[in-house]
ZATI-860284 format. One record per atom (N, C-alpha, C): x, y, z; residue in three letters; atom name; chain; residue number from 1. Coordinates in pm, 1 decimal. Atoms other than C-alpha are relative to their C-alpha. Layout:
N
PT | X | Y | Z | ALA | CA | A | NUM
...
//
This chain:
95
PT | -124.9 | 72.6 | -9.3 | MET | N | A | 1
PT | -2069.0 | 3642.4 | -75.9 | MET | CA | A | 1
PT | 95.6 | 57.1 | -103.5 | MET | C | A | 1
PT | -101.2 | -55.6 | 89.3 | ALA | N | A | 2
PT | -1748.5 | 3773.0 | -231.2 | ALA | CA | A | 2
PT | 40.4 | -104.1 | -103.4 | ALA | C | A | 2
PT | -39.3 | 90.8 | 107.4 | ALA | N | A | 3
PT | -1624.5 | 3626.0 | -558.7 | ALA | CA | A | 3
PT | 113.6 | -92.1 | 41.9 | ALA | C | A | 3
PT | -112.8 | 82.2 | -45.4 | GLY | N | A | 4
PT | -1302.4 | 3502.6 | -395.6 | GLY | CA | A | 4
PT | -44.0 | -114.4 | 89.4 | GLY | C | A | 4
PT | 51.9 | 103.1 | -89.9 | THR | N | A | 5
PT | -1500.6 | 3309.1 | -135.8 | THR | CA | A | 5
PT | -66.4 | -110.5 | -80.4 | THR | C | A | 5
PT | 66.8 | 97.9 | 84.6 | THR | N | A | 6
PT | -1708.7 | 3138.4 | -403.1 | THR | CA | A | 6
PT | 102.6 | -87.8 | -70.4 | THR | C | A | 6
PT | -103.8 | 76.0 | 70.0 | ALA | N | A | 7
PT | -1398.4 | 3036.3 | -596.3 | ALA | CA | A | 7
PT | 69.3 | -97.0 | 94.9 | ALA | C | A | 7
PT | -65.7 | 86.8 | -97.8 | ALA | N | A | 8
PT | -1237.2 | 2897.3 | -281.0 | ALA | CA | A | 8
PT | -88.0 | -119.0 | 33.3 | ALA | C | A | 8
PT | 92.1 | 108.7 | -31.7 | ALA | N | A | 9
PT | -1548.6 | 2692.9 | -206.1 | ALA | CA | A | 9
PT | -0.8 | -103.4 | -112.2 | ALA | C | A | 9
PT | -1.4 | 91.7 | 113.3 | VAL | N | A | 10
PT | -1542.3 | 2543.3 | -554.2 | VAL | CA | A | 10
PT | 129.1 | -81.0 | -0.9 | VAL | C | A | 10
PT | -128.7 | 69.5 | -1.6 | VAL | N | A | 11
PT | -1172.5 | 2459.5 | -531.7 | VAL | CA | A | 11
PT | 4.1 | -100.5 | 113.9 | VAL | C | A | 11
PT | -1.8 | 89.8 | -115.1 | MET | N | A | 12
PT | -1210.0 | 2311.7 | -183.7 | MET | CA | A | 12
PT | -88.9 | -121.0 | -23.9 | MET | C | A | 12
PT | 91.2 | 110.5 | 27.5 | GLY | N | A | 13
PT | -1504.0 | 2101.6 | -300.2 | GLY | CA | A | 13
PT | 58.0 | -99.0 | -98.6 | GLY | C | A | 13
PT | -57.7 | 87.8 | 100.0 | GLY | N | A | 14
PT | -1289.3 | 1955.7 | -576.1 | GLY | CA | A | 14
PT | 121.2 | -78.0 | 46.3 | GLY | C | A | 14
PT | -117.6 | 72.2 | -48.1 | LEU | N | A | 15
PT | -1009.3 | 1823.0 | -355.7 | LEU | CA | A | 15
PT | -29.0 | -149.0 | 10.1 | LEU | C | A | 15
PT | 23.1 | 144.2 | -7.8 | PRO | N | A | 16
PT | -967.7 | 1446.8 | -378.2 | PRO | CA | A | 16
PT | 1.0 | -48.0 | 144.5 | PRO | C | A | 16
PT | 1.1 | 62.3 | -131.6 | ARG | N | A | 17
PT | -1043.4 | 1231.7 | -77.5 | ARG | CA | A | 17
PT | 107.1 | -107.7 | -0.9 | ARG | C | A | 17
PT | -107.0 | 98.1 | -5.9 | PHE | N | A | 18
PT | -739.6 | 1030.1 | 25.3 | PHE | CA | A | 18
PT | -50.4 | -124.6 | 70.0 | PHE | C | A | 18
PT | 44.7 | 126.8 | -56.9 | ALA | N | A | 19
PT | -810.6 | 665.1 | 92.6 | ALA | CA | A | 19
PT | 83.1 | -35.7 | 121.8 | ALA | C | A | 19
PT | -68.8 | 51.4 | -117.8 | ARG | N | A | 20
PT | -726.4 | 528.8 | 433.0 | ARG | CA | A | 20
PT | 7.1 | -150.6 | -15.1 | ARG | C | A | 20
PT | -15.3 | 144.9 | 9.2 | ALA | N | A | 21
PT | -609.6 | 170.1 | 475.5 | ALA | CA | A | 21
PT | -130.1 | -70.5 | 34.5 | ALA | C | A | 21
PT | 125.7 | 62.3 | -40.7 | ALA | N | A | 22
PT | -939.9 | 90.8 | 647.1 | ALA | CA | A | 22
PT | -102.8 | 1.9 | -113.3 | ALA | C | A | 22
PT | 92.2 | -10.7 | 112.9 | ASP | N | A | 23
PT | -1121.0 | 197.2 | 327.4 | ASP | CA | A | 23
PT | 37.8 | -94.0 | -114.3 | ASP | C | A | 23
PT | -50.0 | 81.2 | 111.0 | LEU | N | A | 24
PT | -912.6 | -29.4 | 104.3 | LEU | CA | A | 24
PT | -24.3 | -148.2 | 24.7 | LEU | C | A | 24
PT | 15.8 | 144.2 | -17.4 | PRO | N | A | 25
PT | -1005.4 | -393.3 | 47.2 | PRO | CA | A | 25
PT | 137.5 | -67.1 | -0.6 | PRO | C | A | 25
PT | -129.9 | 68.3 | -1.5 | PRO | N | A | 26
PT | -723.0 | -637.1 | 121.1 | PRO | CA | A | 26
PT | 27.9 | -68.4 | -133.7 | PRO | C | A | 26
PT | -38.6 | 73.4 | 120.2 | VAL | N | A | 27
PT | -532.2 | -774.4 | -175.7 | VAL | CA | A | 27
PT | 6.0 | -147.9 | 38.5 | VAL | C | A | 27
PT | -1.9 | 144.0 | -23.5 | SER | N | A | 28
PT | -570.5 | -1150.4 | -201.7 | SER | CA | A | 28
PT | 124.8 | -59.8 | -63.9 | SER | C | A | 28
PT | -116.0 | 67.3 | 59.2 | GLU | N | A | 29
PT | -275.9 | -1381.0 | -263.3 | GLU | CA | A | 29
PT | -34.9 | -59.9 | -135.9 | GLU | C | A | 29
PT | 42.5 | 55.5 | 128.7 | SER | N | A | 30
PT | -483.2 | -1516.2 | -555.5 | SER | CA | A | 30
PT | -26.4 | 108.1 | -105.2 | SER | C | A | 30
PT | 13.7 | -111.1 | 94.1 | ASP | N | A | 31
PT | -513.1 | -1169.5 | -716.4 | ASP | CA | A | 31
PT | 107.8 | -16.0 | -107.9 | ASP | C | A | 31
PT | -98.8 | 19.1 | 107.1 | PRO | N | A | 32
PT | -340.1 | -1183.6 | -1060.1 | PRO | CA | A | 32
PT | 130.7 | 78.1 | 19.9 | PRO | C | A | 32
PT | -122.1 | -78.1 | -23.5 | THR | N | A | 33
PT | -97.0 | -901.8 | -973.3 | THR | CA | A | 33
PT | 76.9 | -57.3 | 117.8 | THR | C | A | 33
PT | -64.6 | 58.7 | -117.9 | ALA | N | A | 34
PT | -27.2 | -1054.2 | -631.9 | ALA | CA | A | 34
PT | 72.2 | -129.5 | -37.1 | ALA | C | A | 34
PT | -63.4 | 125.6 | 42.9 | LYS | N | A | 35
PT | 44.5 | -1391.6 | -793.1 | LYS | CA | A | 35
PT | 124.8 | 28.1 | -82.7 | LYS | C | A | 35
PT | -114.4 | -33.1 | 85.7 | ALA | N | A | 36
PT | 273.9 | -1233.0 | -1052.0 | ALA | CA | A | 36
PT | 118.5 | 51.3 | 81.7 | ALA | C | A | 36
PT | -106.2 | -56.3 | -84.2 | LEU | N | A | 37
PT | 468.6 | -1057.2 | -774.0 | LEU | CA | A | 37
PT | 36.2 | -90.7 | 117.7 | LEU | C | A | 37
PT | -30.8 | 92.9 | -108.2 | GLY | N | A | 38
PT | 475.1 | -1358.2 | -541.7 | GLY | CA | A | 38
PT | -38.8 | 53.3 | 136.8 | GLY | C | A | 38
PT | 42.1 | -59.7 | -127.3 | TYR | N | A | 39
PT | 287.6 | -1163.5 | -271.3 | TYR | CA | A | 39
PT | -49.8 | -106.2 | 97.1 | TYR | C | A | 39
PT | 48.4 | 84.7 | -108.8 | VAL | N | A | 40
PT | 235.1 | -1344.4 | 58.0 | VAL | CA | A | 40
PT | -38.1 | 89.8 | 117.5 | VAL | C | A | 40
PT | 47.4 | -75.6 | -116.3 | GLU | N | A | 41
PT | 46.4 | -1217.6 | 363.2 | GLU | CA | A | 41
PT | 99.3 | -5.2 | 115.2 | GLU | C | A | 41
PT | -97.6 | 17.8 | -108.0 | ASP | N | A | 42
PT | 321.4 | -1346.4 | 593.9 | ASP | CA | A | 42
PT | 136.5 | -24.0 | -63.4 | ASP | C | A | 42
PT | -131.8 | 6.8 | 64.0 | ALA | N | A | 43
PT | 676.5 | -1277.8 | 473.7 | ALA | CA | A | 43
PT | 78.8 | -123.5 | 41.6 | ALA | C | A | 43
PT | -78.8 | 114.1 | -48.8 | THR | N | A | 44
PT | 818.5 | -1558.2 | 688.6 | THR | CA | A | 44
PT | -44.0 | -132.0 | -61.1 | THR | C | A | 44
PT | 50.8 | 123.9 | 60.1 | LYS | N | A | 45
PT | 610.5 | -1814.2 | 498.1 | LYS | CA | A | 45
PT | 37.0 | -14.6 | -147.7 | LYS | C | A | 45
PT | -34.8 | 10.4 | 141.6 | THR | N | A | 46
PT | 748.0 | -1739.4 | 150.9 | THR | CA | A | 46
PT | 111.9 | -101.4 | -20.6 | THR | C | A | 46
PT | -107.3 | 92.8 | 37.6 | THR | N | A | 47
PT | 964.2 | -1997.1 | -22.9 | THR | CA | A | 47
PT | 82.3 | 58.3 | -114.4 | THR | C | A | 47
PT | -70.1 | -65.1 | 109.7 | ASN | N | A | 48
PT | 1090.9 | -1747.3 | -280.6 | ASN | CA | A | 48
PT | 145.4 | 26.3 | 38.0 | ASN | C | A | 48
PT | -144.1 | -15.0 | -25.0 | ALA | N | A | 49
PT | 1471.1 | -1742.1 | -305.8 | ALA | CA | A | 49
PT | 42.9 | 146.6 | 15.0 | ALA | C | A | 49
PT | -36.0 | -142.1 | -10.3 | LYS | N | A | 50
PT | 1470.6 | -1359.5 | -331.6 | LYS | CA | A | 50
PT | -25.0 | 57.2 | 139.7 | LYS | C | A | 50
PT | 31.9 | -49.2 | -134.5 | TYR | N | A | 51
PT | 1336.9 | -1324.0 | 23.7 | TYR | CA | A | 51
PT | 124.2 | 1.4 | 88.4 | TYR | C | A | 51
PT | -108.3 | -12.9 | -97.9 | LYS | N | A | 52
PT | 1586.4 | -1197.9 | 281.6 | LYS | CA | A | 52
PT | -64.4 | 13.6 | 137.0 | LYS | C | A | 52
PT | 55.2 | -3.8 | -135.3 | ALA | N | A | 53
PT | 1515.8 | -1255.6 | 650.3 | ALA | CA | A | 53
PT | -12.5 | 144.1 | 48.4 | ALA | C | A | 53
PT | 24.1 | -134.8 | -50.9 | GLY | N | A | 54
PT | 1364.6 | -944.2 | 805.5 | GLY | CA | A | 54
PT | -72.0 | 91.0 | -97.7 | GLY | C | A | 54
PT | 71.1 | -81.5 | 98.5 | ASP | N | A | 55
PT | 1219.9 | -807.0 | 480.7 | ASP | CA | A | 55
PT | -150.4 | -20.8 | 15.3 | ASP | C | A | 55
PT | 145.5 | 5.4 | 6.6 | ASP | N | A | 56
PT | 849.3 | -725.8 | 487.2 | ASP | CA | A | 56
PT | -48.8 | 135.0 | -52.4 | ASP | C | A | 56
PT | 54.4 | -123.2 | 58.3 | CYS | N | A | 57
PT | 617.0 | -454.0 | 363.5 | CYS | CA | A | 57
PT | 38.2 | 124.9 | 78.6 | CYS | C | A | 57
PT | -28.5 | -119.4 | -80.1 | THR | N | A | 58
PT | 698.0 | -221.1 | 653.7 | THR | CA | A | 58
PT | 133.0 | 64.9 | -34.3 | THR | C | A | 58
PT | -129.1 | -60.0 | 33.6 | ASN | N | A | 59
PT | 1055.4 | -173.5 | 532.3 | ASN | CA | A | 59
PT | 21.8 | 8.7 | -151.5 | ASN | C | A | 59
PT | -5.0 | -12.9 | 146.4 | CYS | N | A | 60
PT | 971.1 | -150.2 | 160.0 | CYS | CA | A | 60
PT | -41.5 | 141.6 | -40.3 | CYS | C | A | 60
PT | 29.6 | -136.8 | 43.3 | GLN | N | A | 61
PT | 968.6 | 184.1 | -22.7 | GLN | CA | A | 61
PT | -138.4 | 15.2 | -62.8 | GLN | C | A | 61
PT | 130.8 | -9.3 | 64.5 | PHE | N | A | 62
PT | 637.7 | 101.1 | -195.9 | PHE | CA | A | 62
PT | -115.7 | 1.4 | 100.3 | PHE | C | A | 62
PT | 102.2 | 8.6 | -104.5 | TYR | N | A | 63
PT | 446.6 | 54.6 | 132.9 | TYR | CA | A | 63
PT | -9.9 | 132.9 | 73.4 | TYR | C | A | 63
PT | 17.9 | -129.4 | -65.8 | THR | N | A | 64
PT | 296.5 | 366.2 | 289.2 | THR | CA | A | 64
PT | -85.6 | -9.2 | 125.7 | THR | C | A | 64
PT | 80.8 | 18.5 | -119.6 | GLY | N | A | 65
PT | 112.1 | 217.3 | 585.5 | GLY | CA | A | 65
PT | 83.3 | -0.5 | 126.1 | GLY | C | A | 65
PT | -65.6 | 4.7 | -129.8 | GLY | N | A | 66
PT | 197.3 | 172.5 | 950.1 | GLY | CA | A | 66
PT | 74.8 | -130.0 | 22.1 | GLY | C | A | 66
PT | -82.5 | 115.9 | -33.6 | ALA | N | A | 67
PT | 408.2 | -88.3 | 1127.0 | ALA | CA | A | 67
PT | -81.3 | -126.1 | 26.9 | ALA | C | A | 67
PT | 84.6 | 116.6 | -25.4 | THR | N | A | 68
PT | 113.5 | -316.7 | 1202.9 | THR | CA | A | 68
PT | -127.8 | 10.4 | -80.8 | THR | C | A | 68
PT | 127.3 | 0.7 | 71.6 | GLY | N | A | 69
PT | -212.9 | -415.0 | 1042.9 | GLY | CA | A | 69
PT | 18.8 | -0.7 | -150.6 | GLY | C | A | 69
PT | -2.7 | -6.4 | 145.6 | ARG | N | A | 70
PT | -273.0 | -330.5 | 678.4 | ARG | CA | A | 70
PT | 26.0 | 143.5 | -43.2 | ARG | C | A | 70
PT | -25.2 | -133.3 | 51.7 | GLY | N | A | 71
PT | -173.7 | -38.1 | 460.8 | GLY | CA | A | 71
PT | 8.1 | 0.1 | -150.7 | GLY | C | A | 71
PT | -8.7 | -12.0 | 145.1 | PRO | N | A | 72
PT | -155.8 | 91.8 | 104.8 | PRO | CA | A | 72
PT | 139.5 | -33.6 | -52.4 | PRO | C | A | 72
PT | -125.1 | 29.2 | 70.2 | CYS | N | A | 73
PT | 112.1 | -24.3 | -137.6 | CYS | CA | A | 73
PT | -14.6 | 54.1 | -141.5 | CYS | C | A | 73
PT | 4.8 | -58.5 | 134.2 | GLN | N | A | 74
PT | 194.4 | 156.2 | -461.3 | GLN | CA | A | 74
PT | -13.1 | -106.0 | -109.1 | GLN | C | A | 74
PT | 7.1 | 106.3 | 100.0 | LEU | N | A | 75
PT | 210.8 | -179.6 | -641.8 | LEU | CA | A | 75
PT | -139.9 | -59.8 | -12.2 | LEU | C | A | 75
PT | 136.5 | 52.1 | -1.5 | PHE | N | A | 76
PT | -150.2 | -264.9 | -552.6 | PHE | CA | A | 76
PT | -98.2 | 115.4 | 21.5 | PHE | C | A | 76
PT | 86.6 | -116.9 | -16.1 | PRO | N | A | 77
PT | -349.4 | 55.6 | -614.1 | PRO | CA | A | 77
PT | -143.2 | -40.6 | 35.8 | PRO | C | A | 77
PT | 137.7 | 25.0 | -39.5 | GLY | N | A | 78
PT | -685.2 | 60.3 | -440.5 | GLY | CA | A | 78
PT | -18.1 | -118.3 | 92.4 | GLY | C | A | 78
PT | 7.2 | 115.4 | -89.9 | LYS | N | A | 79
PT | -600.3 | -233.9 | -215.1 | LYS | CA | A | 79
PT | 101.1 | 17.7 | 112.0 | LYS | C | A | 79
PT | -94.7 | -5.5 | -111.2 | SER | N | A | 80
PT | -424.2 | -286.4 | 114.9 | SER | CA | A | 80
PT | 77.6 | -130.9 | 7.9 | SER | C | A | 80
PT | -83.5 | 118.5 | -21.2 | VAL | N | A | 81
PT | -144.4 | -527.4 | 199.4 | VAL | CA | A | 81
PT | 28.7 | -13.6 | 149.0 | VAL | C | A | 81
PT | -36.1 | 24.8 | -139.2 | ASN | N | A | 82
PT | -42.8 | -684.4 | 528.2 | ASN | CA | A | 82
PT | 136.1 | 63.4 | 26.4 | ASN | C | A | 82
PT | -128.1 | -63.1 | -36.1 | ALA | N | A | 83
PT | 233.7 | -486.9 | 701.2 | ALA | CA | A | 83
PT | 112.0 | -102.8 | 7.1 | ALA | C | A | 83
PT | -99.7 | 107.2 | -12.4 | LYS | N | A | 84
PT | 411.4 | -819.1 | 754.9 | LYS | CA | A | 84
PT | 4.6 | -87.5 | -125.2 | LYS | C | A | 84
PT | -2.6 | 71.9 | 126.6 | GLY | N | A | 85
PT | 359.9 | -929.1 | 393.4 | GLY | CA | A | 85
PT | 130.7 | 22.7 | -74.4 | GLY | C | A | 85
PT | -121.8 | -12.2 | 80.3 | TRP | N | A | 86
PT | 622.3 | -951.9 | 118.8 | TRP | CA | A | 86
PT | -32.4 | -35.8 | -144.6 | TRP | C | A | 86
PT | 7.0 | 40.3 | 140.9 | CYS | N | A | 87
PT | 658.3 | -969.8 | -261.3 | CYS | CA | A | 87
PT | 138.2 | 17.3 | -63.1 | CYS | C | A | 87
PT | -131.3 | -2.9 | 65.7 | VAL | N | A | 88
PT | 944.4 | -1002.0 | -509.8 | VAL | CA | A | 88
PT | 45.0 | 141.0 | -36.8 | VAL | C | A | 88
PT | -37.3 | -138.2 | 30.5 | SER | N | A | 89
PT | 936.0 | -627.3 | -575.2 | SER | CA | A | 89
PT | 48.1 | 75.9 | 122.7 | SER | C | A | 89
PT | -45.6 | -65.7 | -123.3 | HIS | N | A | 90
PT | 1044.2 | -554.4 | -217.0 | HIS | CA | A | 90
PT | 127.0 | 79.1 | -29.0 | HIS | C | A | 90
PT | -113.8 | -90.2 | 17.0 | THR | N | A | 91
PT | 1280.5 | -257.0 | -229.8 | THR | CA | A | 91
PT | 17.5 | 74.5 | 131.6 | THR | C | A | 91
PT | -18.9 | -64.5 | -130.8 | PRO | N | A | 92
PT | 1430.1 | -136.6 | 99.3 | PRO | CA | A | 92
PT | -20.7 | 151.0 | -7.1 | PRO | C | A | 92
PT | 18.3 | -144.7 | -9.1 | LYS | N | A | 93
PT | 1328.1 | 212.3 | 206.5 | LYS | CA | A | 93
PT | 136.0 | 66.5 | 8.1 | LYS | C | A | 93
PT | -125.0 | -76.4 | -5.4 | LYS | N | A | 94
PT | 1598.2 | 471.6 | 157.8 | LYS | CA | A | 94
PT | 11.4 | 65.4 | 136.7 | LYS | C | A | 94
PT | -23.3 | -57.9 | -133.7 | ALA | N | A | 95
PT | 1753.1 | 598.1 | 479.1 | ALA | CA | A | 95
PT | -18.2 | 148.7 | 1.5 | ALA | C | A | 95
//
């Protein structure tokens, strides 16, 4: 085996595995960070005055999942949030 091939194998073996939403446990509304951010699984059920009709995780810049189900959120590393959830850190995605 050529030296370049060996080096490539070592580098390839060291690449991180990216977590999929299915691999991430769901964040609970009782999680300390979730409580601090007023996270709710259903945006329409929040009573927080900062909520604007139509806002949910799918249109927030911190959410990187799909339009339905659950997905990763940068504010909850290692956990998934509901696509239709909401928290006080909601920041509309840039166009």
